[in-house]
FIVOFI-682658 format. One record per residue: residue number from 1; x, y, z of N, C-alpha, C, CB in turn. Coordinates in Angstrom, 3 decimals. Glycine has a CB too. Layout:
<nodes>
<node NUM,<X,Y,Z>,<X,Y,Z>,<X,Y,Z>,<X,Y,Z>>;
...
</nodes>
This chain:
<nodes>
<node 1,<111.719,126.181,113.286>,<111.058,124.607,112.950>,<111.590,123.832,111.863>,<109.550,124.656,112.560>>;
<node 2,<112.321,122.661,112.734>,<112.136,121.450,111.555>,<110.710,120.822,110.412>,<112.425,120.247,112.441>>;
<node 3,<110.095,120.619,111.138>,<108.753,120.807,110.745>,<108.488,121.852,109.598>,<108.020,121.184,111.930>>;
<node 4,<108.193,122.680,109.621>,<108.451,123.626,108.871>,<109.089,123.956,107.392>,<108.924,124.042,109.546>>;
<node 5,<110.309,123.540,107.309>,<111.940,123.273,106.857>,<112.453,124.564,106.892>,<112.253,122.593,105.274>>;
<node 6,<112.992,125.061,107.854>,<113.322,126.075,108.454>,<114.385,126.168,109.748>,<112.201,126.479,108.706>>;
<node 7,<115.271,124.645,110.217>,<115.883,124.546,110.451>,<117.075,124.413,110.097>,<115.547,124.274,110.755>>;
<node 8,<118.246,125.148,110.081>,<119.327,124.639,109.556>,<120.578,123.438,109.660>,<119.664,125.448,109.587>>;
<node 9,<119.812,122.245,111.087>,<120.174,121.336,111.442>,<119.369,120.509,112.980>,<121.458,121.758,111.414>>;
<node 10,<119.680,119.305,112.911>,<118.663,118.141,113.397>,<119.190,116.936,113.719>,<117.677,117.790,112.428>>;
<node 11,<118.828,116.741,115.170>,<118.814,115.355,115.202>,<117.538,114.490,114.849>,<119.193,115.062,116.435>>;
<node 12,<117.719,113.571,114.569>,<116.709,112.683,114.604>,<117.455,111.137,113.723>,<115.245,113.517,113.805>>;
<node 13,<116.641,110.184,114.168>,<116.819,108.733,114.163>,<115.745,108.642,112.369>,<115.985,107.769,116.048>>;
<node 14,<116.353,107.555,111.852>,<115.723,107.408,110.408>,<115.390,105.904,110.251>,<116.796,107.915,109.149>>;
<node 15,<114.842,104.536,109.848>,<115.073,103.758,109.512>,<115.785,103.383,108.077>,<114.243,103.464,109.823>>;
<node 16,<117.013,104.071,107.637>,<117.804,103.913,106.797>,<117.987,102.728,106.738>,<118.729,104.526,106.882>>;
<node 17,<118.924,102.300,105.479>,<118.972,100.922,105.244>,<121.164,100.836,105.301>,<117.872,100.487,103.321>>;
<node 18,<121.084,99.113,105.694>,<122.911,98.884,106.025>,<123.097,98.270,104.788>,<123.565,97.734,107.510>>;
<node 19,<122.081,98.128,103.814>,<122.337,96.990,102.911>,<122.455,97.840,101.648>,<121.134,95.756,102.876>>;
<node 20,<121.072,98.620,101.264>,<120.793,99.024,99.843>,<121.104,100.619,100.399>,<119.014,98.557,99.066>>;
<node 21,<121.611,101.371,99.598>,<121.601,102.866,99.404>,<120.750,104.032,99.149>,<122.145,102.990,98.696>>;
<node 22,<119.785,102.553,98.340>,<118.472,103.708,97.779>,<117.847,104.230,99.239>,<116.911,102.760,96.650>>;
<node 23,<117.216,102.967,99.711>,<116.472,103.302,101.054>,<116.890,104.404,101.769>,<116.547,102.259,101.989>>;
<node 24,<117.951,104.713,102.601>,<118.599,105.224,102.847>,<118.694,107.258,102.006>,<119.458,104.084,102.702>>;
<node 25,<119.347,106.675,101.464>,<119.631,107.964,100.101>,<117.546,108.955,99.659>,<120.464,106.432,97.837>>;
<node 26,<116.550,107.803,99.815>,<114.965,108.377,99.445>,<114.675,109.101,100.645>,<113.665,107.141,99.159>>;
<node 27,<114.990,108.216,101.939>,<114.230,109.084,103.051>,<115.025,111.254,103.224>,<114.686,107.811,104.952>>;
<node 28,<116.258,111.405,102.256>,<116.022,112.877,102.103>,<115.669,113.371,100.145>,<117.715,113.684,102.840>>;
<node 29,<115.001,112.473,99.545>,<114.772,113.014,98.074>,<113.331,114.084,98.831>,<114.266,111.406,96.518>>;
<node 30,<113.930,114.819,97.108>,<112.700,116.149,97.311>,<113.324,117.591,98.312>,<111.058,115.333,98.401>>;
<node 31,<111.929,118.650,98.269>,<112.270,119.435,99.483>,<111.578,120.237,99.667>,<113.321,119.974,99.597>>;
<node 32,<109.929,120.240,100.307>,<109.250,120.794,100.512>,<107.399,119.914,101.537>,<109.428,121.400,99.129>>;
<node 33,<107.465,120.831,102.248>,<105.798,120.084,102.816>,<105.044,119.399,101.496>,<104.457,121.561,103.515>>;
<node 34,<105.511,120.570,100.583>,<103.846,119.678,99.612>,<104.421,118.391,99.231>,<103.120,120.562,97.719>>;
<node 35,<105.779,118.676,98.993>,<106.224,116.973,98.245>,<105.821,115.436,99.331>,<108.442,116.943,98.033>>;
<node 36,<105.299,116.030,100.439>,<105.806,115.421,101.732>,<104.015,113.783,101.650>,<105.799,117.286,103.631>>;
<node 37,<104.768,113.033,101.517>,<103.895,111.711,101.157>,<103.677,111.642,99.348>,<102.139,111.871,102.062>>;
<node 38,<104.701,112.027,98.799>,<104.052,111.728,96.794>,<105.063,111.228,96.077>,<103.597,113.280,95.677>>;
<node 39,<105.793,110.246,97.121>,<106.439,109.407,96.369>,<107.941,108.923,97.264>,<106.643,110.188,94.907>>;
<node 40,<108.067,109.201,98.124>,<109.299,109.547,98.835>,<108.689,109.649,100.386>,<110.059,111.055,98.204>>;
<node 41,<109.950,108.420,100.943>,<109.041,107.649,102.391>,<109.437,109.584,103.637>,<110.502,105.169,103.386>>;
<node 42,<110.114,109.476,103.859>,<109.864,110.755,105.133>,<111.343,111.578,104.708>,<109.851,110.000,107.309>>;
<node 43,<111.133,112.953,104.441>,<111.882,114.141,103.927>,<111.599,115.043,105.107>,<111.372,114.759,102.407>>;
<node 44,<111.492,114.694,106.616>,<111.847,115.286,107.532>,<112.490,116.094,107.269>,<112.223,114.787,108.248>>;
<node 45,<113.978,116.798,106.925>,<114.123,117.957,107.167>,<114.067,118.502,105.840>,<115.209,118.216,107.939>>;
<node 46,<113.240,118.506,104.764>,<113.087,119.337,104.201>,<114.245,120.045,103.450>,<112.506,119.872,104.911>>;
<node 47,<115.360,118.830,102.920>,<116.413,119.646,102.607>,<115.893,119.314,101.024>,<118.105,119.223,103.240>>;
<node 48,<116.998,119.844,100.014>,<116.808,119.673,98.852>,<118.402,119.941,98.272>,<115.598,120.574,98.376>>;
<node 49,<118.156,118.835,97.131>,<119.528,118.912,96.128>,<119.472,118.856,95.149>,<120.414,118.170,96.129>>;
<node 50,<119.086,119.122,94.132>,<118.180,118.366,92.077>,<119.614,117.333,92.078>,<118.128,120.212,89.731>>;
<node 51,<120.672,117.529,92.491>,<122.106,116.482,92.306>,<121.453,115.024,92.552>,<123.581,116.810,93.685>>;
<node 52,<121.329,115.604,94.406>,<120.695,114.593,94.979>,<120.277,113.236,94.981>,<120.108,114.891,95.049>>;
<node 53,<118.803,113.875,94.376>,<117.445,113.429,93.646>,<117.644,112.877,92.571>,<116.522,114.410,93.324>>;
<node 54,<118.682,112.949,91.221>,<119.495,112.450,90.200>,<120.544,110.636,91.029>,<120.710,114.163,89.727>>;
<node 55,<120.551,110.960,91.469>,<121.777,110.211,92.108>,<121.095,109.306,92.645>,<122.738,110.912,93.124>>;
<node 56,<120.292,109.758,93.593>,<118.751,108.736,93.882>,<118.128,107.904,92.628>,<117.325,109.837,94.348>>;
<node 57,<117.905,109.147,92.469>,<116.977,108.309,90.943>,<117.606,107.219,90.443>,<116.835,109.253,89.450>>;
<node 58,<119.031,107.436,90.305>,<119.799,106.473,89.750>,<120.443,105.194,90.016>,<120.450,106.946,89.502>>;
<node 59,<120.310,105.566,91.423>,<120.313,104.597,92.636>,<119.161,103.248,92.330>,<119.812,105.590,94.145>>;
<node 60,<118.150,104.038,92.396>,<116.944,103.066,92.498>,<116.643,101.927,91.075>,<115.547,104.147,92.696>>;
<node 61,<117.797,103.261,89.899>,<117.651,101.936,88.521>,<118.881,100.736,88.766>,<118.057,102.800,86.553>>;
<node 62,<119.396,101.179,89.425>,<120.584,100.256,89.455>,<120.130,98.969,90.947>,<122.286,101.469,89.802>>;
<node 63,<120.656,97.387,89.712>,<120.851,95.928,90.500>,<121.636,96.082,92.011>,<121.892,94.827,89.445>>;
<node 64,<121.333,95.612,92.211>,<122.235,95.363,93.521>,<123.014,94.668,92.977>,<121.718,94.717,94.811>>;
<node 65,<123.514,93.921,92.288>,<124.315,92.957,91.892>,<125.631,94.132,91.351>,<123.483,91.827,90.671>>;
<node 66,<125.155,95.554,90.991>,<126.171,96.410,89.939>,<126.661,97.278,91.201>,<125.322,97.476,88.389>>;
<node 67,<127.674,96.176,92.159>,<128.259,96.934,93.271>,<129.085,98.092,92.403>,<129.278,95.906,94.343>>;
<node 68,<130.070,98.216,91.675>,<130.737,99.220,91.499>,<130.159,99.690,91.481>,<131.391,99.470,90.888>>;
<node 69,<128.893,100.294,90.681>,<128.388,101.224,89.856>,<127.452,101.980,91.565>,<127.318,100.390,88.179>>;
<node 70,<126.945,100.913,92.353>,<126.144,101.318,93.820>,<127.614,102.275,94.655>,<125.516,99.386,94.996>>;
<node 71,<127.962,102.028,94.426>,<129.694,102.771,95.005>,<129.860,103.820,94.821>,<131.021,102.385,94.447>>;
<node 72,<129.929,103.614,94.017>,<130.079,105.173,92.286>,<129.424,105.835,92.702>,<129.472,105.075,90.424>>;
<node 73,<127.937,105.610,92.430>,<127.030,106.703,93.134>,<126.760,107.192,94.513>,<125.983,106.442,92.875>>;
<node 74,<127.102,106.258,95.447>,<127.141,106.273,96.998>,<127.804,107.594,97.137>,<127.996,104.972,97.779>>;
<node 75,<129.791,107.431,96.848>,<130.593,108.394,96.570>,<130.427,109.534,96.437>,<131.030,108.235,95.859>>;
<node 76,<129.951,109.560,94.963>,<128.775,110.836,95.084>,<127.977,112.029,95.550>,<128.276,110.654,95.126>>;
<node 77,<127.170,110.697,96.046>,<126.335,111.555,96.715>,<126.833,111.818,98.020>,<125.041,111.072,96.766>>;
<node 78,<127.781,110.930,98.702>,<128.588,110.940,100.493>,<129.183,112.956,100.225>,<130.830,109.109,100.711>>;
<node 79,<129.674,113.287,99.426>,<130.649,114.572,99.034>,<129.206,115.295,99.219>,<131.679,114.686,97.221>>;
<node 80,<128.309,115.207,98.560>,<126.868,116.042,98.379>,<126.032,115.995,99.993>,<125.721,115.098,96.958>>;
<node 81,<126.284,115.222,100.875>,<125.894,114.583,101.580>,<126.931,115.731,102.763>,<126.023,112.906,101.215>>;
<node 82,<128.036,115.113,103.138>,<129.308,115.647,103.864>,<129.310,117.641,103.594>,<130.956,114.671,102.946>>;
<node 83,<128.851,117.426,102.459>,<129.207,119.090,102.198>,<127.426,120.025,102.465>,<129.971,119.314,99.984>>;
<node 84,<126.774,119.360,102.290>,<125.870,120.500,103.263>,<125.664,119.456,103.943>,<124.424,121.470,102.761>>;
<node 85,<125.260,118.630,104.888>,<125.091,118.354,105.974>,<123.134,118.203,106.809>,<126.092,119.434,106.440>>;
<node 86,<122.694,117.469,106.062>,<120.984,118.301,106.126>,<120.634,117.642,107.818>,<119.357,117.455,104.422>>;
<node 87,<121.734,116.445,108.524>,<121.568,115.249,108.905>,<122.418,114.905,110.021>,<121.716,114.458,107.893>>;
<node 88,<122.776,115.769,111.024>,<123.774,115.166,112.623>,<123.851,113.789,112.620>,<123.015,115.495,114.305>>;
<node 89,<124.614,112.874,112.044>,<124.848,111.109,112.476>,<125.144,111.102,113.502>,<125.875,110.175,111.863>>;
<node 90,<124.952,110.719,114.536>,<125.405,111.167,116.051>,<126.004,109.776,116.595>,<123.969,111.787,117.140>>;
<node 91,<125.239,108.587,116.342>,<125.126,107.598,116.304>,<124.813,106.467,115.209>,<124.626,107.712,116.981>>;
<node 92,<125.173,105.256,115.028>,<125.158,104.132,114.135>,<124.883,103.210,115.507>,<126.676,103.837,113.058>>;
<node 93,<123.724,102.466,115.212>,<123.472,101.079,115.773>,<122.340,99.809,115.154>,<123.027,101.439,117.155>>;
<node 94,<122.513,98.823,116.078>,<121.933,97.821,114.940>,<120.721,97.530,116.052>,<123.103,96.230,114.302>>;
<node 95,<119.089,97.821,115.429>,<117.980,96.914,115.919>,<118.500,95.561,116.949>,<117.226,96.317,114.491>>;
<node 96,<118.131,94.803,117.969>,<118.180,93.308,118.695>,<116.810,93.668,118.828>,<119.216,92.848,120.220>>;
<node 97,<116.004,93.352,118.042>,<114.074,93.165,118.977>,<113.608,91.682,118.270>,<112.346,94.910,118.273>>;
<node 98,<113.309,91.568,119.852>,<113.000,90.146,119.535>,<111.576,90.263,119.057>,<113.177,89.096,120.814>>;
<node 99,<111.228,89.238,119.149>,<109.625,89.105,117.386>,<109.314,87.745,118.346>,<110.355,88.549,114.620>>;
<node 100,<108.098,87.608,118.455>,<107.252,86.423,119.384>,<107.028,86.385,117.626>,<105.658,86.759,120.997>>;
<node 101,<107.038,84.667,117.584>,<106.150,83.609,116.673>,<105.051,82.985,117.083>,<106.825,82.550,116.288>>;
<node 102,<104.533,83.075,118.538>,<103.735,81.922,118.581>,<102.153,82.132,117.721>,<103.564,81.593,120.231>>;
<node 103,<101.729,83.859,117.736>,<100.660,84.058,117.373>,<101.146,84.488,115.167>,<99.956,85.415,118.684>>;
<node 104,<102.281,85.240,115.085>,<102.349,85.382,113.789>,<103.986,85.703,113.595>,<101.276,86.519,113.280>>;
<node 105,<104.107,85.341,112.137>,<104.869,85.049,111.235>,<105.613,85.998,110.493>,<104.275,84.430,110.577>>;
<node 106,<106.374,85.469,109.622>,<107.157,86.581,108.857>,<107.892,88.042,109.206>,<106.326,86.909,108.043>>;
<node 107,<108.379,88.072,110.358>,<108.434,89.746,111.146>,<109.900,89.264,110.335>,<108.242,90.258,113.478>>;
<node 108,<109.956,91.016,110.065>,<112.102,90.788,109.108>,<113.195,90.333,110.421>,<113.159,93.156,108.278>>;
<node 109,<113.448,89.848,109.784>,<114.803,89.257,110.180>,<115.927,89.443,110.080>,<114.972,88.483,109.925>>;
<node 110,<117.278,89.126,110.314>,<118.380,88.353,109.467>,<118.334,87.650,107.806>,<118.630,87.203,110.357>>;
<node 111,<117.216,87.052,108.462>,<117.460,85.691,106.985>,<116.024,86.397,105.922>,<116.924,83.151,107.759>>;
<node 112,<115.187,87.273,106.467>,<114.043,87.831,105.564>,<114.044,89.493,105.682>,<112.480,87.171,106.095>>;
<node 113,<115.057,90.161,105.551>,<115.451,91.556,105.933>,<114.862,92.582,104.059>,<117.743,91.494,106.450>>;
<node 114,<113.180,92.066,104.947>,<112.830,93.101,103.597>,<112.254,94.789,104.534>,<111.050,92.132,102.320>>;
<node 115,<112.153,95.005,105.862>,<112.604,96.085,106.381>,<113.453,95.927,107.570>,<111.606,96.839,106.609>>;
<node 116,<113.258,97.631,107.930>,<113.630,97.768,109.477>,<112.617,97.257,110.435>,<113.852,99.241,109.867>>;
<node 117,<113.073,96.488,111.590>,<111.990,95.540,112.134>,<111.670,96.207,113.496>,<112.511,93.881,112.305>>;
<node 118,<112.522,97.594,113.519>,<111.186,98.396,114.588>,<110.363,98.889,114.129>,<111.393,99.454,115.443>>;
<node 119,<109.984,98.581,115.272>,<107.849,99.147,114.456>,<107.674,100.294,115.009>,<106.002,98.076,115.063>>;
<node 120,<108.480,101.144,116.145>,<108.396,101.834,116.371>,<109.276,102.841,114.913>,<108.591,101.637,117.689>>;
<node 121,<109.685,102.770,113.743>,<110.515,103.878,112.502>,<108.738,102.958,111.845>,<113.035,103.402,111.450>>;
<node 122,<108.626,104.722,111.113>,<107.495,104.313,109.834>,<107.552,103.278,108.986>,<107.391,105.242,108.870>>;
<node 123,<108.152,101.949,108.901>,<108.077,101.076,108.607>,<106.847,100.353,109.071>,<109.060,100.740,108.782>>;
<node 124,<106.690,100.217,109.807>,<105.531,99.270,111.380>,<104.732,99.116,109.538>,<104.149,100.790,113.606>>;
<node 125,<104.117,100.173,109.370>,<103.158,99.443,107.893>,<103.326,98.119,107.017>,<103.290,100.376,106.717>>;
<node 126,<104.690,98.422,107.055>,<104.578,96.855,106.155>,<104.942,95.557,106.780>,<105.569,96.817,104.890>>;
<node 127,<105.812,96.233,107.950>,<105.632,94.848,108.450>,<104.071,94.006,109.162>,<106.701,94.897,109.520>>;
<node 128,<103.477,95.007,109.078>,<101.563,94.859,109.570>,<101.180,94.115,108.266>,<100.357,96.741,109.757>>;
<node 129,<101.591,94.841,107.415>,<101.456,93.897,106.345>,<101.560,92.587,105.652>,<101.758,94.190,105.950>>;
<node 130,<102.884,92.408,106.343>,<103.811,91.457,105.552>,<103.684,89.546,106.791>,<105.974,92.561,105.536>>;
<node 131,<102.944,90.613,108.193>,<102.724,89.195,108.870>,<102.037,88.602,108.780>,<102.663,88.993,109.794>>;
<node 132,<101.999,86.903,108.784>,<101.008,85.863,108.655>,<100.797,85.078,109.892>,<101.368,84.967,107.588>>;
<node 133,<99.799,84.614,109.999>,<98.725,84.405,111.357>,<99.042,82.724,111.411>,<96.619,84.911,111.009>>;
<node 134,<99.704,82.126,113.030>,<100.085,80.815,112.996>,<98.974,80.253,112.608>,<100.617,80.266,114.161>>;
<node 135,<97.841,80.677,112.815>,<96.764,80.129,113.486>,<95.453,80.462,112.741>,<96.753,80.617,114.898>>;
<node 136,<94.716,79.610,112.286>,<93.660,80.857,111.655>,<92.324,81.248,112.256>,<93.201,80.494,110.242>>;
</nodes>
């Protein structure tokens, strides 16, 4: 079973990033059920690759302005990814989610991209923490 870390392949969506490689790489940081909830987002695949983890740590220490270094680290990470393929990417699509600002503001948007705006993802707690009431 996938949840027990015994699957050899899985299909699953996730809330990675299209801007910052760290947020996608961190989804696969770690290895097993004992590590879930201990410093990484959601390693639902229980995949482990020590070099991947090292690259993820290095990306986390690299500023977004150092595009050349991030690109180099990402390329090495993708070599690992494609060799081991812990998760099959079937489709890429951007969420188009309407957000009503009548009662709440500070939703994640193009101009305020602090997280994925899809409330059904694991990032909804972050959205709730950042919303601001329009009325007292």
